[in-house]
DRENROVO-18457 format. One record per residue (C-alpha): residue in three letters; x, y, z. Coordinates in steps of 0.5 Angstrom, whole numbers, padded with zeros to 4 digits, always signed. Each point is the difference from the previous one (the first is absolute). Layout:
BEGIN
AlaXYZ/...
# end
This chain:
BEGIN
Met+0000+0000+0000/Ser+0005+0005+0002/His+0004-0002-0006/Ser-0006+0001-0004/Ile-0001+0008+0003/Lys+0008+0002-0002/Ile-0001-0002-0007/Tyr-0007+0003+0000/Asp+0003+0006+0003/Lys+0006+0000-0006/Leu-0006+0000-0005/Ala-0004+0005+0003/Lys+0003+0006-0005/Tyr-0003-0004-0005/Tyr-0007-0002+0003/Ser-0004+0004-0005/Leu+0004-0003-0006/Ile-0001-0007+0003/Phe-0008+0002+0001/Lys-0001+0001-0007/Leu+0003-0005-0002/Gln-0004-0005+0004/Asn-0006+0003-0001/Pro+0000+0004-0006/Lys-0008+0001+0001/Ser-0001+0003+0007/His-0007+0000+0002/Leu+0001+0005+0007/Lys-0006+0004-0001/Gln-0004-0007+0000/Glu+0004-0003+0005/Ile-0002+0006+0005/Gln-0007+0000-0002/Phe+0000-0008+0002/Leu+0004+0001+0007/His-0004+0006+0002/Lys-0007-0004-0001/Ile+0003-0005+0004/Leu+0001+0005+0005/Gln-0005+0004+0000/Lys-0005-0007+0001/Asn+0004-0003+0005/Gly+0000+0005+0005/Arg+0002+0007-0003/Pro+0007+0000+0004/Lys+0003+0008+0000/Ser+0007-0003+0001/Val+0003-0005-0004/Ile+0007-0003-0001/Asp+0003-0002-0006/Ile+0005-0006+0001/Gly+0004-0001-0005/Cys+0000+0007-0003/Gly+0005+0000-0005/Met+0001+0007-0004/Gly-0007+0002+0004/Arg-0004+0000-0006/Ile-0007-0003+0003/Ser+0002+0004+0007/Asp+0000+0006-0004/Ala-0007-0001-0003/Leu-0003-0003+0006/Gln+0002+0007+0004/Gln-0003+0003-0007/Lys-0006-0003+0002/Gly-0001+0003+0007/Tyr+0004-0006+0004/Ser+0006+0002+0005/Val+0005-0005-0003/Thr+0007-0002+0003/Gly+0003-0004-0005/Val+0005-0006+0002/Asp+0006-0003-0003/Gly+0006-0004+0002/Ser+0004+0003-0005/Leu+0003+0007+0002/Asn+0002+0002-0007/Met-0007-0001-0003/Leu-0002+0004+0006/Lys+0004+0006-0002/Leu-0002+0000-0007/Ala-0008-0001+0002/Lys+0002+0006+0005/Lys+0002+0004-0006/Lys-0005-0001-0004/Tyr-0006+0000+0005/Pro+0002+0005+0006/Arg-0007+0000+0003/Val+0000-0007+0001/Lys+0003-0003+0007/Phe+0005-0005-0002/Val+0003-0005+0005/Gln+0006-0005+0000/Ser-0002-0006+0004/Arg+0001-0008+0000/Phe-0007-0002-0002/Asp+0000-0005+0006/Lys+0002+0005+0005/Phe-0004+0007-0002/Ser-0004+0003+0005/Ile-0004+0005-0004/Ser-0007+0001+0003/Ala-0006+0001-0006/Asp-0007-0002-0001/Ala+0002-0004-0005/Ala+0006-0003-0004/Ile+0001-0002-0007/Ser+0005-0005-0001/Trp+0002-0003-0007/Trp+0002-0007-0002/Thr+0007+0002-0002/Thr+0001+0002+0007/Tyr-0002-0006+0004/Thr+0003-0004-0004/Tyr+0007+0002+0002/Leu-0002-0003+0007/Ser+0001-0007+0002/Pro-0005-0003+0004/Ala+0002+0002+0007/Glu+0002+0008-0002/Phe-0008-0001-0003/Lys-0003-0001+0007/Arg+0004+0005+0003/Phe-0002+0004-0006/Val-0008-0002+0002/Ile+0001+0002+0008/Gln+0003+0007-0003/Leu-0006+0001-0004/His-0005-0002+0006/Lys+0003+0005+0004/Asn+0001+0006-0004/Val-0006-0001-0005/Asp-0008-0002+0000/Leu-0001-0002-0007/Val+0005-0003-0005/Val+0000+0000-0008/Leu+0004-0006-0003/Asp+0001+0001-0007/Ser+0003-0006-0004/Ser+0001-0003-0006/Asn-0002-0007+0000/Tyr+0007-0004+0000/Pro+0001-0005-0006/Val+0001-0007+0002/Asp+0004-0003-0005/Lys+0007-0001+0002/Arg+0003+0000-0007/Pro+0006+0005-0001/Lys-0003+0005-0005/Thr+0005+0006-0003/Thr-0003+0006-0003/Phe+0004+0006-0002/Ala-0002+0008-0001/Ser+0003+0006-0002/Ile-0001+0007+0000/Asn+0004+0007-0003/Glu-0001+0007+0003/Lys+0004+0006-0001/Gly+0006-0004-0002/Leu+0000-0005+0005/Thr-0002-0007-0002/Leu-0002-0005+0006/Lys-0001-0008-0001/Gln-0002-0005+0005/Glu+0001-0007-0001/Arg-0005-0004+0005/Thr+0000-0007+0002/Trp-0006-0002+0005/Tyr-0001-0007+0003/Met-0002-0003+0006/Arg+0002-0005+0005/Gly-0005-0002+0006/Asn-0003+0006+0003/Thr+0005+0005-0003/Arg+0001+0004-0006/Tyr+0006+0001-0003/Leu+0001+0007-0006/Glu+0007+0000-0002/Tyr+0001+0007-0003/Leu+0006+0003-0005/Tyr-0001+0007-0001/Thr+0004+0003-0006/Ile+0000+0007+0002/Gly+0005+0004-0006/Lys+0006-0003+0002/Glu-0002-0002+0007/Lys-0001-0007+0002/Ile-0005-0002+0006/Ser-0002-0007+0002/Tyr-0004-0003+0006/Thr-0004-0006+0002/Asp-0006+0003+0002/Ile-0003-0005+0006/Ser-0007+0000+0002/Tyr-0006-0004+0003/Trp-0007-0002-0004/Tyr-0005+0001+0005/Ser-0007-0004-0002/Leu-0006+0003+0003/Thr+0000-0006+0005/Asp+0007+0002+0002/Leu-0003+0008+0001/Met-0006-0003+0004/Gln+0004-0004+0005/Leu+0005+0006+0001/Phe-0005+0005+0001/Lys-0005-0004+0004/Asp+0002+0001+0006/Lys+0000+0008+0000/Phe-0005+0002-0006/Glu-0006-0002-0003/Leu-0001-0001-0008/Ile-0006+0004-0001/Ala+0000+0001-0007/Thr+0003-0002-0007/Tyr+0001+0003-0006/Gly+0002-0004-0007/Asp+0001-0008+0000/Tyr+0005-0004+0003/Val+0003-0006-0005/Glu+0006-0003-0001/Val+0003+0000-0007/Pro+0005-0002-0004/Tyr+0006+0005-0001/Asp-0001+0005-0005/Glu+0002+0007-0001/Lys-0007+0003-0003/Val-0004-0004+0006/Ser+0000+0003+0007/Pro-0007-0001+0003/Arg-0001+0005+0005/Leu-0002-0001+0007/Val-0001+0005+0006/Thr-0002-0002+0007/Val-0003+0005+0005/Trp+0002-0002+0007/Arg-0003+0004+0007/Lys+0003+0000+0006/Arg-0002-0005+0005/Thr-0002+0004+0007/Thr-0002-0003+0006/Leu-0006+0002+0004/Ala+0004+0002+0006/Glu+0004+0005-0005/Lys-0006+0003-0003/Leu-0004+0001+0007/Ser+0006+0004+0002/Lys-0002+0006-0004/Ile-0007-0001+0002/Lys-0004+0006+0004/Leu-0007-0002-0001/Phe-0004-0007+0001/Leu-0007-0001-0003/Phe-0004-0006+0002/Asp-0006-0003-0003/Phe-0004-0002+0005/Ala-0004-0006-0001/Gly+0005-0006-0001/Ile+0005+0003+0002/Ile-0002+0004+0007/Val-0006-0004+0002/Asp-0002-0006-0003/Thr-0007+0000-0003/Glu+0001+0000-0007/Lys-0003-0007+0000/Ile-0005+0002+0004/Glu-0002+0006-0004/Glu+0000-0004-0007/Asp-0004-0005+0003/Thr-0005+0005+0003/Ala+0000+0004-0007/Ala-0002-0007-0003/Glu-0006-0001+0005/Val-0003+0007-0001/Leu+0001-0001-0008/Lys-0003-0007+0000/Arg-0007+0003+0004/Tyr-0001+0004-0007/Glu+0001-0007-0004/Ile+0008+0002-0002/Ile+0004-0006+0001/Val+0008+0003+0000/Thr+0005-0005-0002/Glu+0007+0000+0004/Lys+0003+0003-0004/Glu-0005+0006+0000/Lys+0000+0000+0008/Asn+0008+0001-0001/Leu-0001+0006-0004/Phe-0003+0003+0007/Ala+0007+0001+0003/Gly+0002+0008-0001/Lys-0006+0002-0002/Thr-0005+0005+0004/Asn-0007-0003+0000/Glu-0003+0004-0004/Ala+0005-0002-0006/Tyr-0001-0007+0002/Phe-0007-0001+0000/Thr-0001+0005-0006/Leu+0006-0005-0004/Ile-0005-0006+0001/Leu-0006+0003-0001/His+0002+0003-0007/Lys+0003-0007-0001/Tyr-0007-0004+0001/Gly-0004+0006-0004/Lys-0003+0002+0007/Phe+0003+0007+0001/Ser-0004+0006+0003/Lys+0001+0005+0004/Pro-0006-0002+0006/Leu+0002-0007-0001/Leu+0007+0002+0002/Lys-0002+0004+0006/Glu-0004-0006+0002/Ile+0005-0005+0000/Ile+0005+0004+0003/Ala-0005+0002+0006/Val-0001-0008+0001/Tyr+0007-0001+0000/Val+0004+0005+0004/Pro-0004-0002+0007/Met+0001-0007-0002/Ile+0008+0001+0000/Leu+0001+0004+0005/Gln-0003-0006+0005/Lys+0003-0005-0003/Thr+0008+0003+0000/Lys-0001+0004+0007/Arg+0004-0005+0003/Ala+0005-0001-0006/Pro+0007-0002+0002/Leu+0006+0004-0002/Cys+0004-0003-0006/Pro+0006-0004+0002/Gly+0006+0004+0001/Val-0003+0007+0000/Lys+0001+0002+0007/Thr+0007-0002+0000/Leu+0001+0004-0006/Leu-0004+0006+0002/Gln+0004+0000+0007/Lys+0007+0000-0004/Leu-0003+0005-0005/Asn-0002+0005+0006/Ser+0007-0002+0003/Lys+0004+0003-0005/Gly-0005+0006-0001/Met-0002-0002-0006/Lys-0007+0004-0003/Met-0006-0005-0002/Ala-0007+0000-0003/Ile-0005-0004-0002/Val-0003+0000-0007/Ser-0006-0004-0001/Gly-0006-0001-0004/Asn-0004-0001+0007/Asp-0005+0005+0003/Ala+0003+0003+0006/Ser-0006-0002+0004/Phe+0003-0007-0002/Ile+0008+0002+0002/Gln-0001+0004+0006/Pro-0003-0005+0005/Leu+0005-0005-0002/Leu+0006+0005+0001/Ala-0003+0001+0007/Glu-0002-0007+0001/His+0007-0002+0000/Asp+0003+0006+0003/Ile+0004+0002-0006/Ala-0003+0007-0003/Lys+0006+0003+0004/Tyr+0005-0003-0006/Phe-0003+0004-0006/Asp+0002+0007-0002/Ala-0007+0000-0005/Val-0005-0005-0002/Val-0003+0001-0007/Ser-0006-0003-0001/Ala-0006-0001-0006/Gly-0002+0006+0002/Asp+0006+0004-0001/Tyr+0001-0001-0008/Lys-0004-0001-0006/Glu+0004-0005-0004/Ser+0001-0007+0003/Lys+0006-0005-0001/Pro+0003-0001-0004/Ala+0000+0007-0002/Pro+0006+0004+0004/Thr-0005+0004+0003/Pro-0001-0003+0007/Tyr+0008+0000+0001/Leu+0002+0006-0002/Thr-0006+0004+0004/Ala+0004-0003+0006/Ala+0007+0002-0002/Lys-0003+0007-0002/Arg-0003+0001+0007/Leu+0006-0003+0004/Arg+0005+0005-0005/Met+0004-0006-0003/Ala+0002-0001-0007/Pro-0002-0007-0003/Ser+0007-0002+0000/Glu+0001+0001+0008/Cys-0007-0005+0000/Val+0000-0008+0000/Val-0007-0003+0000/Ile-0001-0007+0003/Glu-0006-0003-0003/Asp-0003-0007-0002/Ala-0004+0002-0005/Glu+0001-0001-0007/Ser-0004+0007-0002/Gly+0004+0003+0006/Thr+0007-0001-0002/Leu-0002+0003-0007/Ser-0003+0006+0004/Ala+0007+0000+0003/Lys+0004-0001-0006/Ala-0004+0005-0004/Ala+0001+0006+0006/Gly+0008-0001-0001/Met+0001-0003+0006/Leu+0003-0007+0003/Cys-0004-0006+0001/Ile+0001-0006+0005/Gly-0006-0006-0002/Val-0002-0004+0006/Arg-0003-0007-0003/Thr-0006-0002+0004/Ser-0005-0006-0002/Thr-0004+0005-0004/Gly+0006-0002-0006/Gln+0000+0007-0002/Asp+0005+0001-0006/Leu+0005+0005+0003/Ser+0005+0000-0006/Arg+0000+0007+0000/Ala+0003+0001+0006/Asp+0007+0001+0001/Phe+0001-0005+0005/Val-0005-0006+0003/Thr+0000-0003+0006/Asp-0003-0005+0004/Ser+0000+0004+0007/Leu+0000+0006+0003/Tyr+0005-0002+0004/Asp+0005+0000-0006/Ile-0001+0007-0001/Ser+0002+0001+0008/Arg+0006-0003-0001/Ser+0002+0004-0005/Leu-0001+0006+0004/
# end
């Protein structure tokens, strides 16, 4: 690796010529548009590290797109050229498995990470995890034909003739490129040794620190061909623990039924019992739709579905349901682990609020019954907002009331509609699995117990 860098430094002053020789038709504009689209689709980062920046063409073009860019390369001479050509971009020399530059995202080119041995690559991934949240690995799919292949190319510009002879072959997982450059009367030869990383290899190297969130292009293994270089771009997001995420949180927002008190099944069954009186027999799936919704929103949905909606009937059904549910739930138990969690958050001086589709008349007696009202700085109930979950309104109402930004809030939910509401509000969301079997896939973290959250604090 160090030998390659020395040769790379020696060739740096001819790099513009070599680049034209190897890339007679530059597609820089399309390349930038492609990368910009990927970055905007996967987190919209403000700052970007261009790892293996070379002469800085991509770094400068990204800077022009509005990103704060740091170009990183192993060759000092190459960076001198880059700084001279693109003075507004910050360029830094660094070994890629030891760099310590922080940014929102990093772009890493295949010509960079192929110079890293598997051991060096592991260190590279560790450094990336420490310093960036998003990684874009941009690669050509390596050919797998192991037979030697020699190519020749030449270019003449401003009286200087450059000729290149390149022989390619593979041994195991290692790729060898034997170069002979004839530049005027000077001859420079060296063997460029690099590594072939398949998608499977990348997955193994990255999986502990990052998760694969997107791919662009197709991964195919092809015989060696100068004209065939299938492209694959993989996008990776930093894995973080729940404890790391919660360390930045200032406000905990709790759903009520199913998170604070164990009433969700009672509510669903009671609603089904009331509807049965009006000759509406709901399925288990329809019963589960109750979670996260106000009484009015749920009964409106069901009545429309069965073609029986009218305002007088809706009003009548709610009038029957409310006293029944208040009677049935007045001694409902707390959910396992909730008191431990509330006490721990209170000891840390954390703000807490309830955000529920239930009426205040349902929530307040149960808070009093279990002596937990003292833990909450606010209770946002059905009468406090117009749009129920999955709209973001309920959680945004709570954040606004307590003067917190969405990024400072975490939502604890057990219902699909609640997780959708939390994410639409731009908040961190923890899904808690319950017997209702709700789809919690939109949550940032999913756990089986509130005790797990307590342990993460």
